[in-house]
Each structure stands twice: as C-alpha cells, then as structure tokens.
N, C-alpha and C positions, 0 to 999 in steps of 0.2 A: 083448491088443495093442487099439489102435483105428484101425479102418479109415478110410482117406481116403475123401471123396467126390471122385469123378471129373467133371470138368466140360469136356467136347469141345464144340468150335465147327466146323462144316464150312460151307466158304463155297464157291457154285457160281457163279459170274460169266457163265455161259452158253456158247452155242457159240464154240469157238475158245480158249478159256481152261482152263487145269487148274485141277481142283478139288482145293483145299486143306483140310485138317483139321487143329486143334491141340486141344491138351488140356492140362489142369494138374488137380494132386489138392489139395485142401485137408482138414486134418485139423483137427478142433475138441474142443479139450481142455476141461473143467471151466476158470473162473476160481477162483483162490485162495479168494476170498470164499466161494466154494460148496464147500469141502474136507468139510465135514462131510456133504454129500449125495452125494458122488462114487460112493459103492455105489448108491443108487437112480437116478444118471442112468444107468449104465451096467448093462446087464443081463450074465448070466452069460456068454454068447457072443460077449461084446465090442461089442456094438449099443448105442446109444443107446434108453434108456427114454422112448419120447415125451412121455407122460404127465407124468412127471418133469420134463422139459426143460421143457415148456408150462407147468408150475405153480412152477417152482424161485423161491425168491424169498430174500434176506438179512433176516436181521431183527436192527435195532440199535438202540441206547438212548443218548440224550443228556440228561444226562451217563450214562456208562457206570457210573462208581461216584460216588451221588451223596453229598452230606452230608447228615445228619438235616434232616427236614422241607424240603428241595429237591423242586423238582419235574421231575419225569423223564417223558419221553416216547418210547415204544417205539413205531418205524416199520418197515412192512414196504417195502421195496426192492426192484423188480425191473423187468427190462425185458422180460420172458417174456411177461406177459399185462396188460391192462387192468384195473386196480386199480378204476376208475370202475364196472365192472360186474360184479366179483367181490365175494362174499359173504366178510367176516370174522367169526369168533369168537374173541373175547379169554377167556382164562383166566388167572388168576392163583392161584398155588399150588393148581391144581386147580380153583378156584373161578370157575362162569362169569361173565363181565362183562355183564350183558344190555344194560345202557345205552349199553356202549361199542360193542358187535358190530351188524352190517347191513352191509346192500352200501355198497362204495364208505369202509366206515370202516376206513382201513388205518394207524391210528395209535391208539395208545392214551395217555392221560395220568396220571398219579397221583403223589402225594405221598408221599415217602420217609418212612418211619417212624423208630423211634430207633436208636440206633447198633448196628450188629450185626444189623440186620436183614436178611432174605434173601427174594429174590420170583422165583419160577420164573414167567416172563409167555411164554405160550403162544398163538401166531397160530395157528389154523386157519383157510385160506383155500378157496374154493370157486368154481370158475371158472364162467362160464355154461353149457360144455357137460359141466358135472358131474364135470370133474377136480378132484380134491382132493389137500392138500398140509398139511404143518405143521410148524412149529418152534418150539423152545423157548429162550428166553434167560432166564440167571439173573443175577439182579442184587443186588448186596451193598452195604449201607449202609456205606460207611466215612468215617473223618475224617484229613484230612491238615493239620497246621498247622505254623509255624516259631517258633522262638526263635532271638534273634539278640544278638551281643555284640560289643563292641570294647573298645580298653584308651586310649581319650583319657582325657585329664585331665579329672577332677570333683573338687572340695571331698570331704572326707570325711562333712560336715554336708549335702551336697546331697541332697536325695530324689530326685530325678529320675534319667535313665538317662544315659550316656555316649553321646555321639553321634558318629558316624563322620565323619571329615573326609578330606582329601586326603593319602595317605600313611601312613594309618592302617589297620592289618589289621582284618578283620571275617569273623565266623564264623557262619552259618548252622545250624540243625539243624533237620533234618524230623523231626518228630514223628507219627508214623503210629498211629492208634488204631483198632487192629482185632481186637477182642474174640475171643478161641480162635486168633489166629495167632500166632508170635513174629516181630516185626518187624525183629530182628536177622538176620533169615534173608532178608528182603527184597533184591531188587537195587535199588540206587539210581543213576540214571541223571542227573548233574548237566550244566546248560547255563547259559551266561550271555551273555547278549547273541546268543542264538542260536548259539554256539558249544559244541560238545561238550567236556567236561573230562573225559577218560579216565581221568587218574591220579585225580581224585577220584572216580570212578564205580567200583561195584561192588556186593557182598553186603556189607551191614552198614554200608557208607560212609553214614551218614546225617549227617556234616556235612560243609560246605564252606568252606572259609576262603581268601581272598585278600585283596589290597592294593588299596584305591580309590587309584586315579592322578590323579583329574583333581577340583578342587574343582567346585560347582555340577553336578553330574552324577549323573545317574541309573542305575543298573544293573539289567538283569532277570535275574532268578535263577529258573532253574527247575529242579525236579526230578520224575524220574517214578518211581514205584515199581511194583514188580510182584514178586510171588512165583512160584515156577517152572512152576509150572503154569497163569501167567497168569489165574486166577480172580481176582486182586485186580489191578486196574492203574489208577493214579491219578496225573494229574498237577497240580500247584500252580506259581504263579510267586509269587516275593517282589520286591518294587521293593527295591532298594538304594540309599540316595541317599547324597550327602555336604552335609554342612553346613558354616560357616565357622568356625574358632576365635572366639573373641572376648575380650576383657578387660572384667571386671564388678569396680567400685572399691566397698571396703565400708569403713566408718569404724571406727576400733578405739579404744576409752577404756581407761585402766588397770583400772578397776572392773567393765565390764561386757564387756569382751573385743571381738570382731567382731559388727558389728550386721549380722549375715547376711539378716534379711527385707527387707532396703532396698539397693538397687543404689543408689549415689550417680551422681545428674547435678549436686546442688548441695549445698553443704554449708555449713553457718553456724557462726561459730566466734567467741569473745570477743577481740578486742585483746589484746595479750601471752598469748595461750596456744598452746600447740604442739596440733599435729592430727598424727594418724597413719593412714595409710591402707594397706590390702591390697588389691591387685591380684590377681585370680585370672582366670587365662590356659584358659577353661573351652574341652574339646574339642581340646586340643592333643595331638598323639601324645604319649603317655607316653615313649617311648623317647628323645624327644628335649627332654625338660623341662631335662636337664643342662646341654645347647647353646644357650639362650635367654640373650640379651645383653638387658638393660632400661636405658635412657635416659629419666629422668625431667627433665621442665622442667617451671618455674614463669615462665609470661609469656614463653617462648622462650629461658629461661636455665637450662642444664643445673645440675641437683641431683645431687650425689654422695650416695649411702646410704654410712653411717658406720658402723665399727665391726663388729659380729657382724651387724646387719642382714642379712635376707634380700634378695635384689635384688629382691623383688615387694614390698617392704614398705617405706613412707616416712613418716619423721617431717621435720614443719617446726618448727623451734624458735621461741620469742619472738622476733621482730625478724626473723626471715629471711624477707627480701622481702615484708614484711608492709606495705601500703600503698603498693608499688613503681610507681612513675612517677605517683605521687599518685592512683591509684584503690584503692578496698577490696576490689575484686574480682579473685581471681587464678585464672589459666586453668591447672590442672594437667594434664600431658600427659605421657604415657607411649608409648614406642617400643619394641616387642618384636621382634628379629630373631634366627632360627637361626643360628647359625654354621655350621653344616651344610648348611642350604636357604637359600641366599641369596633366593628367589624368594617364601619366606614371612616376611610382615611385618605384624605386628598394631599397631594405635596406637587409642588412644581417649583423653577428657579428661573432666574435670569441672571444675565452679566451685566457688571458696573463697571466700567473703563472709566479710571481717571487720567486727565490729559495736562 
C-alpha cells in the first residue's frame, strides 16, 4: 500500500480568535508511462525510493517503428531532473556511442538499417548529485505498404490502372513486411477520416473495403498494426481520392480496328466515306454500365445507332449529314446518362472534318 502525504494548515489569528487547523492527504502514484519502473520507485516497505523518483524518465523514439533508411531520434523525457546539467551515456546493442554521449545530450539520432534490423538503445543518466538510472528501448525496422483496387471500367487493352470514382467500391490492403513474424496474426485497426471502423478491424483483417460517395473528394484511410505483445506497432495513412469518369473517342477502321493510341479530338475523312467511332466510358462503376443511356448528336441533331451496334459505337454513313448547313466540319457530341443515377451525366465531343 502507498502511504499518503498529509498536509496540515494551522491558523492562529491572535488574541480573541479561535485557532483553526485543517488538513488533507495526497497520494502520489506513478504515471502509466513509468509502469516499467514501478518496482524501482517503491521500496519493499511501501515508501518511495527517492533516488529512483529523482532520476525517473521515459525513453521514446520517433518514429517508433522506422522504415529502412529512415532517421530515428531517441529522446529522454523527464520532469524529475534538469537534463541540461545531467550526463547521458548512450549504448546501441551494447556498444557505447561516445560521440552522442555527454552532459546535456538527452537524445540520440541514427539511421535505421535494413528490413528486420533491431536496435536495443540504452540511455544511462547520471544526475549532478551522482544518482544514476538507465532504461532500454528496443526499436525494430518494419515496413508497411498499401495495395488498392477498384472495379471501375477500363477497356481490355488499357495498360493503366482503374481509378475510383463516386459510387465505386474501393479495397485497400495493408501489407506488413516483418521478417520472422506472421502478419496474419497482427491486429489491424482501421480508421477513415479519423472515425474508427470496428467491424473492419481485428486480427488478420488487413483489407478494408468501402464505397466512395462523393466526386472530387479525398478520404484519409489509416491502419494501425500491432502484435499481441506490442513489440510491433506501426501506423500508416493512405489517401484515397476520387476522379471523374470521362469519355474517350477512338476511330475504328475495318482493316485496323480501333486506333487506341490516339484519343480523338479531331478526325479527318474523305467526302463520301463512312466513319466509325467508339466511345469508351473510362472509370465508370462496372455495375452500372448496363444502365447507361447513350445519345449521339451530329451538329445538334440526334443520330440513332442502328442494327446490332453497341450503344457506344457510332457509324456515320456516306451522305449522312456530310456538309450540313454548308459546313465541312461536323461536331460529334455524345451524352451519357445513368438510368439509375440521374445525377451522373457524362458528355464529350470531337470535330469531324470532311475533305
């Protein structure tokens, strides 16, 4: 049991007045940050070890779980003594670091090595009155990265990655690279925009999935990974952003097929020739592709696709609106609306010139 300190105040106002006395008890207990030194602070008889209290300190690292090649600073934090007048001896894995040691040198900075490296950093402090104390902090080099994916539409030939848009589901996988440790046994704690996601958090839950609701918006998705002993504890943030769907036009010829390397903004064709164009709705949610309604226009006049043509494929036959209104330039316009999401509307155009 810890014995309280009793503080009494006795007031004697002088002749003719009663003497008053009152008191209170104060119980001082070690802070949680000093749990590892509780036995040193308290003697077997329950009294405080004054020397241990005077020299007590906390050892912290920033970052606590560095990446390979990252700079790490280990600091001594204490309100018990004057760091400027105390001596600090630093050791790493048992080796004395002479250049980092000395009076007032209350922190030590080093560069983390390769993945899986471990550093036992010890600080030995000596106060001006000769009282000494020491603590050791173990720092492990771990790596945490992300892999993400979404199911928005991209053509089969497209070599880039599908990008998330409003209404599309996004999945983010946390990849913990911790040699010698089983990442599937880690505890994963996910937050999005500082809100805890308890149903997505837990042992082995290294994938977080959600639907992005707003266009032109950025979500801040963070994950904290820990093992049960908390010797590994690392947090990292992923910025998940939405882009806008877009329409790209590509010329199509019977002999060569789609001219995919070139996005059309202007197309030249000979008088009397037919023109075929394919429109690709990049980054539109896959599940809504069957719900898209396509409206093609040539110089403001609606053009219906015929036969078995796909709605995103348009062929202008010889003589069809060629040279309309006395102009050889035709504005080809496409409007796409989702029959399920009326607020989503895509439109784009290109110029067709007959020569």
